[in-house]
C-alpha positions in Angstrom: -118.6 22.5 -78.5 -120.1 26.1 -79.3 -117.8 28.5 -80.4 -117.9 32.1 -78.9 -119.9 33.2 -81.9 -122.5 30.2 -81.2 -121.5 27.9 -84.0 -121.0 23.9 -83.2 -116.8 23.8 -84.1 -115.3 20.2 -83.4 -111.7 21.7 -82.7 -113.1 24.5 -80.4 -112.5 24.0 -76.5 -114.1 25.7 -73.6 -113.9 25.0 -69.9 -115.9 26.5 -68.0 -116.2 24.2 -64.8 -116.0 26.5 -61.2 -115.6 29.7 -62.6 -112.4 28.7 -64.6 -112.8 30.6 -68.4 -110.4 28.7 -70.9 -111.5 29.1 -74.3 -108.8 27.6 -77.3 -109.2 26.5 -80.6 -107.3 23.0 -80.7 -106.8 23.2 -84.7 -105.0 26.6 -84.2 -103.0 25.1 -81.2 -101.5 21.9 -83.1 -100.2 24.8 -85.7 -98.5 26.9 -82.8 -100.6 30.2 -83.7 -102.4 32.4 -81.1 -106.3 32.1 -81.3 -108.4 35.3 -79.8 -112.1 35.0 -79.8 -113.3 37.3 -82.9 -111.2 34.8 -85.3 -114.6 32.5 -84.6 -116.8 34.7 -86.3 -115.4 34.6 -89.8 -113.7 30.9 -89.6 -114.8 28.6 -92.2 -114.0 25.5 -90.3 -117.5 24.9 -88.5 -119.2 25.1 -91.7 -116.8 22.7 -93.4 -117.5 20.2 -90.6 -121.2 20.4 -90.5 -121.1 20.2 -94.6 -118.3 17.2 -94.7 -118.0 14.5 -92.6 -114.9 12.5 -94.4 -112.7 10.8 -91.8 -109.7 11.0 -94.3 -109.7 15.0 -94.7 -107.2 16.6 -92.8 -107.7 20.7 -92.5 -104.6 22.8 -92.2 -105.7 26.5 -91.1 -103.3 29.6 -91.1 -104.4 32.9 -89.6 -103.3 36.1 -91.9 -104.6 39.2 -92.9 -106.3 39.4 -96.1 -105.6 42.9 -97.9 -109.2 43.9 -97.8 -109.3 43.4 -94.2 -106.6 45.4 -93.3 -107.3 45.2 -89.4 -108.6 42.1 -89.1 -107.3 38.6 -89.4 -108.8 35.6 -90.8 -108.4 32.0 -90.7 -107.4 30.4 -94.2 -108.4 26.6 -94.6 -106.6 24.1 -96.8 -107.3 20.2 -97.1 -105.6 17.2 -98.0 -107.2 13.9 -98.3 -105.3 11.3 -96.5 -107.1 8.4 -98.8 -106.1 9.5 -102.0 -103.1 11.8 -100.9 -104.1 14.6 -102.8 -105.3 18.4 -102.3 -109.0 19.0 -102.0 -109.9 22.4 -103.7 -113.3 22.8 -102.0 -113.4 21.1 -98.6 -117.2 21.6 -98.2 -117.5 18.8 -101.0 -114.4 16.5 -100.8 -112.4 15.2 -103.1 -114.9 13.4 -104.7 -113.1 10.0 -104.4 -114.4 9.0 -100.4 -117.9 9.5 -101.1 -119.9 9.1 -104.4 -120.9 12.6 -105.5 -124.9 12.6 -106.2 -126.2 11.8 -109.2 -126.6 13.9 -112.5 -129.5 14.5 -114.0 -129.9 13.4 -117.8 -132.2 15.3 -120.0 -133.8 13.1 -122.6 -135.4 14.3 -125.7 
């Protein structure tokens, strides 16, 4: 479903049927944190979901205020691969074990 920022996110839920206006982030709801519409503007989860669709990767998010953005809260994402049982350094790429990475070009002389 499209977020208030206009991007597709699998964890955003909006119910607008017959005048309702219910919006929530179900990933933040699982962690028990409060959601607001401004978090969708800088959230990296839609980009991660578009780049990597691995069913073994589990995202965990938290809302924090970085030092550079004093007045603005931001979503921070960490990923864990359930298949290899290790943390994923770059969630957009994945762990490298579940899906084969593209081959490397070799330059022959």
